[in-house]
KESETI-515196 format. One record per atom (N, C-alpha, C): residue number from 1; residue in three letters; chain; atom name; z, y, x. Coordinates in pm, 1 decimal, m for minus. Layout:
N
     n   res   chain   atom         pz         py         px
   NUM   ala       A     CA          Z          Y          X
...
This chain:
168
     n   res   chain   atom         pz         py         px
     1   met       A      N      720.0   m12694.0     9839.9
     1   met       A     CA      564.1   m12645.4     9850.4
     1   met       A      C      464.8   m12675.3     9757.6
     2   gln       A      N      506.1   m12776.0     9681.1
     2   gln       A     CA      400.6   m12838.4     9598.4
     2   gln       A      C      440.8   m12789.0     9438.2
     3   val       A      N      527.3   m12703.5     9448.7
     3   val       A     CA      581.5   m12651.2     9278.4
     3   val       A      C      476.9   m12558.4     9255.6
     4   asp       A      N      424.2   m12603.1     9102.7
     4   asp       A     CA      312.5   m12496.3     9038.8
     4   asp       A      C      368.1   m12388.4     8980.4
     5   leu       A      N      343.6   m12266.2     9015.0
     5   leu       A     CA      386.6   m12154.3     8965.0
     5   leu       A      C      338.2   m12136.7     8822.7
     6   ile       A      N      209.3   m12173.0     8791.4
     6   ile       A     CA      141.7   m12200.3     8654.3
     6   ile       A      C      213.6   m12262.6     8579.9
     7   glu       A      N      279.5   m12381.4     8619.3
     7   glu       A     CA      348.7   m12464.0     8542.4
     7   glu       A      C      484.8   m12422.2     8508.7
     8   val       A      N      524.5   m12333.2     8629.7
     8   val       A     CA      669.0   m12283.3     8554.4
     8   val       A      C      646.8   m12195.9     8442.0
     9   gly       A      N      552.9   m12126.2     8459.9
     9   gly       A     CA      529.3   m12031.9     8341.4
     9   gly       A      C      499.9   m12118.4     8208.6
    10   arg       A      N      414.7   m12203.4     8213.4
    10   arg       A     CA      391.6   m12292.3     8109.2
    10   arg       A      C      520.5   m12342.8     8034.8
    11   thr       A      N      593.2   m12397.2     8126.3
    11   thr       A     CA      716.7   m12476.3     8068.1
    11   thr       A      C      842.9   m12383.2     8052.4
    12   arg       A      N      822.5   m12267.6     8079.6
    12   arg       A     CA      946.3   m12191.1     8044.3
    12   arg       A      C      888.9   m12044.9     8011.4
    13   pro       A      N      887.1   m12050.4     7864.1
    13   pro       A     CA      788.9   m11936.7     7786.4
    13   pro       A      C      846.0   m11807.2     7844.5
    14   met       A      N      987.3   m11775.1     7892.0
    14   met       A     CA      991.1   m11647.9     7941.4
    14   met       A      C      962.0   m11596.8     8070.7
    15   val       A      N      942.6   m11706.5     8172.6
    15   val       A     CA      843.4   m11684.2     8271.2
    15   val       A      C      734.8   m11647.3     8232.9
    16   gly       A      N      653.3   m11727.9     8185.3
    16   gly       A     CA      492.2   m11688.2     8117.0
    16   gly       A      C      502.5   m11563.5     8051.4
    17   leu       A      N      616.9   m11525.3     7972.0
    17   leu       A     CA      582.0   m11382.2     7907.0
    17   leu       A      C      603.9   m11278.6     8050.2
    18   leu       A      N      687.2   m11286.5     8137.3
    18   leu       A     CA      720.7   m11204.9     8229.0
    18   leu       A      C      606.4   m11202.9     8317.6
    19   gly       A      N      543.2   m11287.9     8363.1
    19   gly       A     CA      414.4   m11299.0     8444.7
    19   gly       A      C      304.8   m11206.9     8368.9
    20   ala       A      N      281.4   m11251.2     8237.7
    20   ala       A     CA      184.7   m11172.6     8161.7
    20   ala       A      C      186.4   m11054.4     8161.5
    21   leu       A      N      328.0   m10991.7     8154.4
    21   leu       A     CA      336.3   m10870.2     8140.5
    21   leu       A      C      298.3   m10763.0     8258.7
    22   arg       A      N      352.6   m10847.8     8380.9
    22   arg       A     CA      329.7   m10776.0     8491.3
    22   arg       A      C      187.0   m10777.1     8561.3
    23   ala       A      N       78.5   m10869.5     8483.4
    23   ala       A     CA      m40.0   m10877.4     8507.0
    23   ala       A      C     m117.4   m10762.6     8361.2
    24   leu       A      N      m47.6   m10724.1     8310.2
    24   leu       A     CA     m100.9   m10646.7     8206.0
    24   leu       A      C     m193.9   m10511.4     8252.4
    25   pro       A      N     m106.9   m10447.3     8316.6
    25   pro       A     CA     m186.8   m10342.7     8385.3
    25   pro       A      C     m321.3   m10346.5     8451.6
    26   glu       A      N     m327.3   m10445.2     8527.6
    26   glu       A     CA     m436.8   m10485.6     8574.9
    26   glu       A      C     m555.8   m10547.7     8510.0
    27   val       A      N     m512.3   m10600.9     8421.3
    27   val       A     CA     m625.0   m10665.8     8329.6
    27   val       A      C     m695.6   m10549.7     8225.9
    28   val       A      N     m596.0   m10452.5     8193.8
    28   val       A     CA     m629.1   m10342.7     8127.9
    28   val       A      C     m717.4   m10227.1     8197.3
    29   gly       A      N     m672.3   m10239.1     8345.6
    29   gly       A     CA     m777.2   m10132.3     8436.5
    29   gly       A      C     m917.7   m10210.4     8436.2
    30   his       A      N     m923.6   m10320.5     8437.5
    30   his       A     CA    m1046.0   m10383.3     8458.4
    30   his       A      C    m1127.5   m10369.0     8324.9
    31   leu       A      N    m1046.7   m10391.1     8214.5
    31   leu       A     CA    m1103.0   m10377.5     8092.4
    31   leu       A      C    m1171.9   m10258.9     8081.6
    32   leu       A      N    m1105.3   m10114.1     8127.0
    32   leu       A     CA    m1168.6    m9989.4     8069.6
    32   leu       A      C    m1240.9    m9977.8     8178.9
    33   his       A      N    m1275.5   m10019.3     8295.8
    33   his       A     CA    m1384.2   m10017.7     8364.3
    33   his       A      C    m1503.6   m10094.5     8336.8
    34   gly       A      N    m1513.4   m10149.8     8215.6
    34   gly       A     CA    m1602.0   m10264.0     8166.5
    34   gly       A      C    m1605.6   m10375.0     8255.8
    35   glu       A      N    m1530.0   m10406.5     8352.2
    35   glu       A     CA    m1535.5   m10543.3     8412.8
    35   glu       A      C    m1462.4   m10661.4     8359.1
    36   ser       A      N    m1464.6   m10756.4     8390.8
    36   ser       A     CA    m1401.1   m10879.3     8348.6
    36   ser       A      C    m1283.6   m10867.6     8447.8
    37   pro       A      N    m1159.3   m10927.7     8363.8
    37   pro       A     CA    m1030.1   m10934.4     8442.2
    37   pro       A      C    m1042.1   m11068.9     8496.3
    38   pro       A      N     m995.2   m11085.3     8613.8
    38   pro       A     CA     m969.3   m11194.3     8725.8
    38   pro       A      C     m913.4   m11311.0     8619.8
    39   gln       A      N    m1001.7   m11415.4     8647.0
    39   gln       A     CA     m934.0   m11555.6     8567.1
    39   gln       A      C     m815.5   m11593.5     8648.9
    40   ala       A      N     m733.6   m11651.6     8581.4
    40   ala       A     CA     m590.6   m11679.9     8616.1
    40   ala       A      C     m604.0   m11848.6     8674.6
    41   pro       A      N     m549.0   m11872.4     8786.5
    41   pro       A     CA     m598.0   m11980.9     8854.2
    41   pro       A      C     m536.4   m12093.9     8759.0
    42   lys       A      N     m592.1   m12208.7     8750.5
    42   lys       A     CA     m511.2   m12345.2     8671.8
    42   lys       A      C     m411.6   m12385.4     8736.7
    43   gln       A      N     m401.5   m12388.3     8853.8
    43   gln       A     CA     m271.1   m12419.7     8941.8
    43   gln       A      C     m239.3   m12303.2     9050.8
    44   leu       A      N     m127.6   m12257.6     9085.0
    44   leu       A     CA      m71.9   m12206.9     9181.8
    44   leu       A      C       49.5   m12248.8     9250.3
    45   arg       A      N       28.1   m12338.9     9339.3
    45   arg       A     CA      155.1   m12391.3     9419.3
    45   arg       A      C      190.0   m12275.9     9515.5
    46   leu       A      N      322.7   m12312.9     9538.1
    46   leu       A     CA      392.1   m12216.2     9611.1
    46   leu       A      C      310.1   m12189.0     9750.2
    47   leu       A      N      257.1   m12316.4     9814.8
    47   leu       A     CA      180.3   m12330.2     9939.4
    47   leu       A      C       64.0   m12261.1     9905.7
    48   asp       A      N       m7.9   m12240.7     9802.4
    48   asp       A     CA     m122.4   m12187.2     9733.7
    48   asp       A      C     m118.2   m12039.7     9778.6
    49   thr       A      N       26.4   m11972.3     9749.1
    49   thr       A     CA       18.0   m11815.6     9772.3
    49   thr       A      C        3.1   m11802.8     9904.2
    50   thr       A      N       35.3   m11879.7    10004.7
    50   thr       A     CA       12.7   m11838.6    10158.9
    50   thr       A      C     m159.1   m11857.8    10199.8
    51   lys       A      N     m219.3   m11879.1    10100.7
    51   lys       A     CA     m376.7   m11879.7    10140.4
    51   lys       A      C     m445.5   m11763.2    10029.2
    52   val       A      N     m397.7   m11694.8     9930.4
    52   val       A     CA     m448.7   m11597.2     9879.4
    52   val       A      C     m441.6   m11467.3    10009.2
    53   ser       A      N     m528.4   m11379.2     9999.8
    53   ser       A     CA     m555.0   m11267.5    10092.1
    53   ser       A      C     m412.5   m11188.4    10136.2
    54   leu       A      N     m371.4   m11147.8    10202.1
    54   leu       A     CA     m237.2   m11089.5    10228.6
    54   leu       A      C     m273.1   m10918.8    10166.3
    55   gly       A      N     m372.9   m10884.4    10141.3
    55   gly       A     CA     m398.5   m10746.2    10066.0
    55   gly       A      C     m420.6   m10778.8     9935.7
    56   glu       A      N     m410.0   m10879.2     9889.3
    56   glu       A     CA     m430.1   m10913.3     9745.2
    56   glu       A      C     m327.2   m10983.9     9702.6
    57   gly       A      N     m229.4   m10975.4     9769.8
    57   gly       A     CA      m84.2   m11046.7     9715.3
    57   gly       A      C      m43.4   m11187.3     9769.2
    58   gly       A      N     m125.3   m11203.3     9860.5
    58   gly       A     CA      m80.1   m11326.1     9930.5
    58   gly       A      C       34.3   m11303.6    10016.6
    59   trp       A      N      127.2   m11425.8     9996.4
    59   trp       A     CA      245.5   m11426.1    10085.6
    59   trp       A      C      224.4   m11492.6    10230.2
    60   ala       A      N      280.1   m11415.7    10312.2
    60   ala       A     CA      267.3   m11485.1    10470.6
    60   ala       A      C      370.7   m11557.0    10493.0
    61   leu       A      N      349.5   m11676.2    10553.1
    61   leu       A     CA      435.8   m11781.5    10579.7
    61   leu       A      C      534.7   m11729.0    10691.3
    62   leu       A      N      631.8   m11704.6    10701.4
    62   leu       A     CA      708.7   m11637.1    10804.0
    62   leu       A      C      778.4   m11740.0    10888.2
    63   gly       A      N      824.9   m11873.0    10824.2
    63   gly       A     CA      885.4   m11957.9    10900.5
    63   gly       A      C      895.7   m12082.5    10806.4
    64   glu       A      N      919.5   m12191.8    10886.8
    64   glu       A     CA      924.3   m12315.2    10801.5
    64   glu       A      C      979.3   m12418.6    10885.8
    65   arg       A      N     1066.3   m12486.6    10824.4
    65   arg       A     CA     1174.8   m12625.4    10890.8
    65   arg       A      C     1131.5   m12717.3    10792.1
    66   pro       A      N     1007.8   m12792.3    10833.5
    66   pro       A     CA      946.4   m12899.7    10708.6
    66   pro       A      C     1045.5   m12993.1    10652.0
    67   arg       A      N     1025.0   m12989.0    10511.7
    67   arg       A     CA     1141.7   m13054.4    10428.2
    67   arg       A      C     1266.5   m13002.9    10409.7
    68   asp       A      N     1286.8   m12882.8    10514.9
    68   asp       A     CA     1417.5   m12797.6    10464.7
    68   asp       A      C     1418.0   m12676.8    10416.9
    69   glu       A      N     1332.2   m12612.1    10466.5
    69   glu       A     CA     1330.4   m12439.6    10449.9
    69   glu       A      C     1220.4   m12393.5    10479.6
    70   ile       A      N     1177.5   m12277.5    10379.8
    70   ile       A     CA     1064.2   m12196.8    10418.9
    70   ile       A      C     1093.4   m12074.7    10356.9
    71   ala       A      N     1037.7   m11984.5    10469.5
    71   ala       A     CA     1049.3   m11816.2    10418.6
    71   ala       A      C      889.6   m11782.9    10408.3
    72   leu       A      N      902.9   m11690.4    10296.6
    72   leu       A     CA      751.7   m11628.2    10280.5
    72   leu       A      C      800.8   m11470.4    10272.7
    73   gly       A      N      693.5   m11401.0    10307.3
    73   gly       A     CA      690.7   m11278.9    10323.4
    73   gly       A      C      591.2   m11200.4    10217.1
    74   leu       A      N      625.0   m11078.0    10177.8
    74   leu       A     CA      518.3   m10989.8    10099.5
    74   leu       A      C      539.1   m10840.9    10112.4
    75   val       A      N      467.2   m10773.7    10141.4
    75   val       A     CA      474.7   m10638.4    10169.6
    75   val       A      C      393.2   m10541.2    10032.8
    76   gly       A      N      464.2   m10474.9    10003.8
    76   gly       A     CA      384.9   m10403.8     9870.0
    76   gly       A      C      444.7   m10282.3     9808.3
    77   lys       A      N      378.8   m10221.9     9729.9
    77   lys       A     CA      416.9   m10080.5     9683.4
    77   lys       A      C      459.0   m10148.1     9525.1
    78   phe       A      N      562.9   m10239.0     9488.7
    78   phe       A     CA      593.3   m10330.9     9389.7
    78   phe       A      C      599.1   m10241.0     9263.7
    79   trp       A      N      663.6   m10117.4     9255.7
    79   trp       A     CA      689.0   m10041.8     9146.9
    79   trp       A      C      566.9    m9982.1     9070.4
    80   arg       A      N      448.4    m9995.3     9161.7
    80   arg       A     CA      333.5    m9926.0     9080.7
    80   arg       A      C      275.3   m10040.1     8966.6
    81   pro       A      N      202.3    m9967.2     8870.8
    81   pro       A     CA      160.6   m10061.8     8758.6
    81   pro       A      C       84.1   m10148.1     8812.2
    82   val       A      N      m10.8   m10137.7     8922.3
    82   val       A     CA      m93.3   m10225.6     8967.3
    82   val       A      C      m50.2   m10221.7     9129.8
    83   ile       A      N        3.3   m10336.9     9171.4
    83   ile       A     CA       77.5   m10330.9     9331.2
    83   ile       A      C      m41.8   m10316.6     9415.4
    84   thr       A      N       m5.1   m10232.6     9494.7
    84   thr       A     CA      m79.4   m10203.5     9614.7
    84   thr       A      C       14.7   m10307.5     9726.8
    85   tyr       A      N      m78.5   m10395.4     9808.5
    85   tyr       A     CA      m22.5   m10459.5     9876.8
    85   tyr       A      C      m56.8   m10411.2    10036.7
    86   ala       A      N       18.2   m10446.6    10138.9
    86   ala       A     CA      m50.9   m10432.2    10247.4
    86   ala       A      C      m78.9   m10562.4    10318.8
    87   glu       A      N     m181.0   m10563.0    10420.7
    87   glu       A     CA     m198.6   m10687.6    10496.1
    87   glu       A      C     m105.9   m10671.4    10621.4
    88   val       A      N      m10.9   m10766.6    10593.4
    88   val       A     CA       72.7   m10786.7    10704.9
    88   val       A      C       77.3   m10930.7    10748.4
    89   ala       A      N       32.0   m10970.4    10867.5
    89   ala       A     CA       43.8   m11091.1    10902.4
    89   ala       A      C      161.4   m11117.4    10929.7
    90   pro       A      N      213.3   m11256.3    10954.3
    90   pro       A     CA      356.4   m11319.1    10990.8
    90   pro       A      C      416.4   m11225.2    11108.8
    91   glu       A      N      331.2   m11245.6    11204.8
    91   glu       A     CA      384.2   m11187.2    11330.3
    91   glu       A      C      405.0   m11051.1    11334.2
    92   gly       A      N      331.9   m10952.8    11253.5
    92   gly       A     CA      388.0   m10840.0    11249.8
    92   gly       A      C      470.7   m10789.0    11127.4
    93   phe       A      N      521.4   m10902.3    11047.0
    93   phe       A     CA      611.4   m10847.4    10932.2
    93   phe       A      C      734.4   m10784.9    10978.9
    94   arg       A      N      809.2   m10842.5    11090.1
    94   arg       A     CA      932.4   m10762.9    11094.1
    94   arg       A      C      942.0   m10606.3    11149.3
    95   asp       A      N      847.1   m10605.0    11227.7
    95   asp       A     CA      812.5   m10438.1    11273.3
    95   asp       A      C      724.7   m10372.4    11180.1
    96   phe       A      N      706.1   m10427.0    11071.3
    96   phe       A     CA      600.9   m10328.7    10995.0
    96   phe       A      C      687.0   m10207.2    10933.9
    97   ala       A      N      634.6   m10121.0    10955.2
    97   ala       A     CA      720.9    m9981.0    10923.2
    97   ala       A      C      631.1    m9866.3    10847.7
    98   glu       A      N      510.4    m9890.1    10808.7
    98   glu       A     CA      428.7    m9777.1    10757.2
    98   glu       A      C      496.6    m9730.4    10604.8
    99   pro       A      N      524.6    m9601.9    10610.3
    99   pro       A     CA      618.9    m9560.8    10509.6
    99   pro       A      C      539.5    m9572.9    10376.5
   100   gly       A      N      654.2    m9601.4    10268.6
   100   gly       A     CA      597.4    m9590.6    10117.8
   100   gly       A      C      608.5    m9731.3    10113.0
   101   tyr       A      N      643.9    m9859.5    10144.6
   101   tyr       A     CA      647.0    m9980.5    10120.2
   101   tyr       A      C      777.0   m10057.4    10110.2
   102   ala       A      N      795.4   m10170.3    10046.3
   102   ala       A     CA      915.4   m10244.7    10053.2
   102   ala       A      C      855.4   m10377.8    10119.0
   103   lys       A      N      926.7   m10439.9    10161.2
   103   lys       A     CA      901.2   m10564.4    10227.3
   103   lys       A      C     1004.2   m10671.4    10181.9
   104   thr       A      N      969.0   m10774.4    10091.7
   104   thr       A     CA     1040.1   m10893.2    10074.7
   104   thr       A      C     1021.6   m10991.1    10116.1
   105   val       A      N     1137.7   m11088.3    10161.5
   105   val       A     CA     1139.2   m11200.4    10205.3
   105   val       A      C     1198.3   m11294.8    10096.2
   106   tyr       A      N     1143.5   m11403.7    10088.6
   106   tyr       A     CA     1182.6   m11539.4     9976.8
   106   tyr       A      C     1175.9   m11654.7    10063.8
   107   ser       A      N     1328.3   m11694.4    10037.2
   107   ser       A     CA     1335.0   m11823.1    10105.7
   107   ser       A      C     1385.1   m11931.2    10005.2
   108   leu       A      N     1348.5   m12073.3    10052.1
   108   leu       A     CA     1392.5   m12173.8     9981.1
   108   leu       A      C     1435.2   m12263.7    10074.3
   109   ser       A      N     1565.0   m12310.1    10046.6
   109   ser       A     CA     1601.0   m12417.4    10135.5
   109   ser       A      C     1657.7   m12543.4    10058.0
   110   val       A      N     1681.1   m12680.4    10111.1
   110   val       A     CA     1748.2   m12758.6    10072.2
   110   val       A      C     1860.5   m12824.5    10176.7
   111   arg       A      N     1963.8   m12878.4    10139.8
   111   arg       A     CA     2081.2   m12903.3    10220.4
   111   arg       A      C     2131.9   m13033.8    10130.0
   112   ala       A      N     2176.4   m13150.0    10233.9
   112   ala       A     CA     2217.4   m13238.8    10181.9
   112   ala       A      C     2357.1   m13233.6    10186.6
   113   ile       A      N     2424.0   m13237.6    10068.5
   113   ile       A     CA     2564.4   m13230.2    10040.5
   113   ile       A      C     2654.0   m13360.5    10091.3
   114   asp       A      N     2575.8   m13480.4    10010.5
   114   asp       A     CA     2625.2   m13630.2    10049.8
   114   asp       A      C     2470.3   m13716.6    10026.7
   115   glu       A      N     2502.4   m13844.0    10025.8
   115   glu       A     CA     2367.9   m13914.9    10053.3
   115   glu       A      C     2309.9   m13931.0     9894.3
   116   arg       A      N     2367.5   m13872.1     9767.9
   116   arg       A     CA     2310.7   m13839.0     9662.4
   116   arg       A      C     2261.2   m13732.0     9624.1
   117   arg       A      N     2334.7   m13628.1     9657.0
   117   arg       A     CA     2306.8   m13484.7     9628.5
   117   arg       A      C     2231.1   m13388.9     9714.8
   118   thr       A      N     2186.6   m13314.0     9685.6
   118   thr       A     CA     2104.6   m13220.0     9762.3
   118   thr       A      C     2143.6   m13061.5     9712.4
   119   leu       A      N     2164.7   m12972.3     9748.2
   119   leu       A     CA     2170.9   m12827.4     9729.4
   119   leu       A      C     2027.4   m12755.5     9756.3
   120   leu       A      N     1971.4   m12714.3     9646.3
   120   leu       A     CA     1868.2   m12628.1     9647.5
   120   leu       A      C     1897.1   m12481.1     9620.8
   121   ser       A      N     1836.7   m12386.7     9725.6
   121   ser       A     CA     1885.8   m12259.4     9688.7
   121   ser       A      C     1761.4   m12170.5     9721.3
   122   gly       A      N     1770.2   m12044.6     9643.6
   122   gly       A     CA     1664.2   m11954.5     9687.1
   122   gly       A      C     1700.9   m11807.5     9722.0
   123   val       A      N     1665.3   m11749.5     9796.8
   123   val       A     CA     1702.7   m11630.0     9824.1
   123   val       A      C     1591.6   m11541.8     9824.0
   124   met       A      N     1614.3   m11416.0     9776.0
   124   met       A     CA     1513.0   m11322.7     9778.1
   124   met       A      C     1590.1   m11165.6     9820.3
   125   arg       A      N     1535.8   m11132.4     9938.1
   125   arg       A     CA     1591.2   m10982.5     9981.3
   125   arg       A      C     1459.3   m10895.3    10024.3
   126   thr       A      N     1495.0   m10778.1     9994.5
   126   thr       A     CA     1386.0   m10678.5    10006.1
   126   thr       A      C     1448.3   m10545.7    10055.6
   127   ala       A      N     1345.7   m10514.2    10163.8
   127   ala       A     CA     1406.2   m10376.1    10263.1
   127   ala       A      C     1284.2   m10276.1    10225.6
   128   thr       A      N     1323.6   m10164.4    10253.8
   128   thr       A     CA     1215.3   m10037.3    10221.2
   128   thr       A      C     1170.4    m9966.1    10345.4
   129   thr       A      N     1050.3    m9935.2    10359.6
   129   thr       A     CA     1044.4    m9873.4    10500.6
   129   thr       A      C     1054.9    m9723.1    10504.8
   130   asp       A      N     1105.9    m9691.4    10398.9
   130   asp       A     CA     1152.7    m9535.4    10431.4
   130   asp       A      C     1234.3    m9486.3    10292.8
   131   glu       A      N     1278.3    m9360.2    10299.4
   131   glu       A     CA     1392.9    m9305.1    10195.8
   131   glu       A      C     1302.2    m9305.7    10055.5
   132   gln       A      N     1195.6    m9250.4    10036.6
   132   gln       A     CA     1125.6    m9255.6     9906.4
   132   gln       A      C     1067.6    m9387.2     9853.5
   133   ala       A      N     1040.1    m9492.9     9954.9
   133   ala       A     CA     1004.1    m9582.8     9899.3
   133   ala       A      C     1159.0    m9658.8     9823.3
   134   arg       A      N     1269.0    m9655.2     9907.7
   134   arg       A     CA     1374.6    m9691.2     9877.0
   134   arg       A      C     1402.3    m9654.3     9714.2
   135   lys       A      N     1399.4    m9515.4     9682.5
   135   lys       A     CA     1396.3    m9461.3     9570.6
   135   lys       A      C     1336.6    m9532.1     9460.0
   136   trp       A      N     1194.8    m9532.3     9495.5
   136   trp       A     CA     1108.0    m9597.4     9401.6
   136   trp       A      C     1150.3    m9743.0     9363.6
   137   phe       A      N     1170.8    m9809.6     9466.5
   137   phe       A     CA     1193.2    m9962.5     9459.7
   137   phe       A      C     1364.8    m9985.3     9367.2
   138   arg       A      N     1426.6    m9901.2     9410.4
   138   arg       A     CA     1569.4    m9884.8     9338.1
   138   arg       A      C     1555.7    m9896.8     9185.5
   139   arg       A      N     1459.9    m9765.7     9167.9
   139   arg       A     CA     1428.2    m9742.6     9009.1
   139   arg       A      C     1377.6    m9897.2     8936.6
   140   tyr       A      N     1262.7    m9918.9     9001.9
   140   tyr       A     CA     1180.3   m10045.1     8951.2
   140   tyr       A      C     1281.6   m10164.0     8939.3
   141   trp       A      N     1397.3   m10194.7     9033.0
   141   trp       A     CA     1472.7   m10289.0     9037.7
   141   trp       A      C     1568.7   m10280.8     8917.0
   142   thr       A      N     1638.5   m10192.5     8905.9
   142   thr       A     CA     1717.6   m10118.9     8823.8
   142   thr       A      C     1680.5   m10125.4     8661.8
   143   leu       A      N     1563.5   m10098.4     8657.0
   143   leu       A     CA     1475.4   m10079.3     8515.9
   143   leu       A      C     1430.5   m10215.8     8432.4
   144   gly       A      N     1486.8   m10312.1     8512.4
   144   gly       A     CA     1477.1   m10416.7     8412.2
   144   gly       A      C     1366.8   m10548.0     8513.1
   145   val       A      N     1357.1   m10499.9     8629.9
   145   val       A     CA     1244.9   m10603.8     8698.9
   145   val       A      C     1348.8   m10709.6     8786.1
   146   gly       A      N     1455.6   m10653.8     8828.5
   146   gly       A     CA     1591.4   m10739.9     8896.9
   146   gly       A      C     1588.9   m10845.9     8795.8
   147   pro       A      N     1655.3   m10830.6     8689.5
   147   pro       A     CA     1681.6   m10957.2     8568.9
   147   pro       A      C     1551.6   m11042.3     8561.4
   148   gly       A      N     1469.2   m10977.5     8570.0
   148   gly       A     CA     1313.9   m11063.0     8518.2
   148   gly       A      C     1277.8   m11131.7     8679.7
   149   ala       A      N     1305.4   m11106.7     8784.8
   149   ala       A     CA     1276.6   m11174.2     8901.2
   149   ala       A      C     1384.0   m11295.3     8902.7
   150   his       A      N     1529.0   m11263.4     8853.8
   150   his       A     CA     1619.5   m11360.0     8864.2
   150   his       A      C     1573.9   m11491.4     8768.1
   151   ile       A      N     1492.6   m11470.7     8650.4
   151   ile       A     CA     1440.1   m11535.7     8564.2
   151   ile       A      C     1327.5   m11628.3     8624.8
   152   val       A      N     1245.3   m11538.4     8695.2
   152   val       A     CA     1130.0   m11636.7     8758.4
   152   val       A      C     1199.1   m11716.9     8876.0
   153   val       A      N     1256.5   m11652.1     8949.0
   153   val       A     CA     1322.0   m11765.4     9050.0
   153   val       A      C     1407.2   m11874.0     8988.9
   154   ser       A      N     1486.3   m11861.3     8924.5
   154   ser       A     CA     1559.2   m11980.6     8835.6
   154   ser       A      C     1468.5   m12065.7     8798.9
   155   gly       A      N     1345.3   m12049.7     8695.7
   155   gly       A     CA     1228.9   m12101.4     8668.3
   155   gly       A      C     1185.1   m12194.1     8784.5
   156   val       A      N     1173.1   m12161.2     8906.6
   156   val       A     CA     1104.5   m12208.3     9000.2
   156   val       A      C     1184.4   m12306.0     9054.1
   157   leu       A      N     1300.7   m12270.1     9083.1
   157   leu       A     CA     1428.6   m12376.0     9154.2
   157   leu       A      C     1464.9   m12485.5     9007.7
   158   asp       A      N     1462.6   m12453.7     8877.8
   158   asp       A     CA     1472.0   m12555.9     8788.3
   158   asp       A      C     1342.2   m12656.1     8825.5
   159   leu       A      N     1224.9   m12620.3     8801.7
   159   leu       A     CA     1128.5   m12717.7     8803.8
   159   leu       A      C     1120.3   m12792.4     8899.5
   160   thr       A      N     1154.4   m12692.3     9044.5
   160   thr       A     CA     1179.0   m12776.8     9186.7
   160   thr       A      C     1275.2   m12903.8     9179.7
   161   arg       A      N     1384.4   m12888.9     9109.7
   161   arg       A     CA     1501.0   m12983.0     9063.1
   161   arg       A      C     1441.0   m13073.1     8992.4
   162   glu       A      N     1387.3   m13049.0     8887.1
   162   glu       A     CA     1333.4   m13156.4     8779.8
   162   glu       A      C     1240.2   m13238.8     8833.7
   163   ile       A      N     1129.1   m13214.7     8930.7
   163   ile       A     CA     1065.1   m13285.2     9021.8
   163   ile       A      C     1114.7   m13390.2     9109.7
   164   ala       A      N     1234.5   m13326.9     9159.8
   164   ala       A     CA     1282.8   m13414.7     9270.2
   164   ala       A      C     1359.9   m13502.6     9201.0
   165   glu       A      N     1427.4   m13465.2     9131.3
   165   glu       A     CA     1488.3   m13579.3     9047.6
   165   glu       A      C     1403.9   m13652.3     8952.6
   166   ala       A      N     1290.2   m13674.3     8922.6
   166   ala       A     CA     1192.3   m13726.2     8893.2
   166   ala       A      C     1153.8   m13830.6     8987.3
   167   gln       A      N     1172.1   m13804.9     9116.7
   167   gln       A     CA     1111.7   m13863.7     9208.2
   167   gln       A      C     1218.5   m13967.7     9278.8
   168   thr       A      N     1330.4   m13950.4     9240.4
   168   thr       A     CA     1444.0   m14054.7     9292.3
   168   thr       A      C     1456.7   m14161.9     9200.8
């Protein structure tokens, strides 16, 4: 929960580039309307994503086994240049079915292999609420976002591992 997503982008240039590209449509939209783009936070820990408003891209904490596993959920129209998010509280996440959305669950877990080694795993799964959303999400994922997401998730896992190894 303490991994800083901004630090992942700073220490892994490809992750930083992908994050900047994803934010570009929103920044351009603000500039075209004569508005200042929102300032990027100095730090954004995984835990902090659960404190951002759900309608503004905050992740819902779906479940947690302290020090072992965490599951986060996000609902949105991810394929749009500027993502439209749905405000879905954790208790409503499973049953949310409003047409036109995708629901993503991201879980991180650690499991002891032996007294000196631990397995750190990250799993991301997405389901859509209807056929049209499935088509849009499939195009979005297939046209390059899927590999980019793998790069970002790998960066999070690598930094988490580095922090854990530095503490031992």
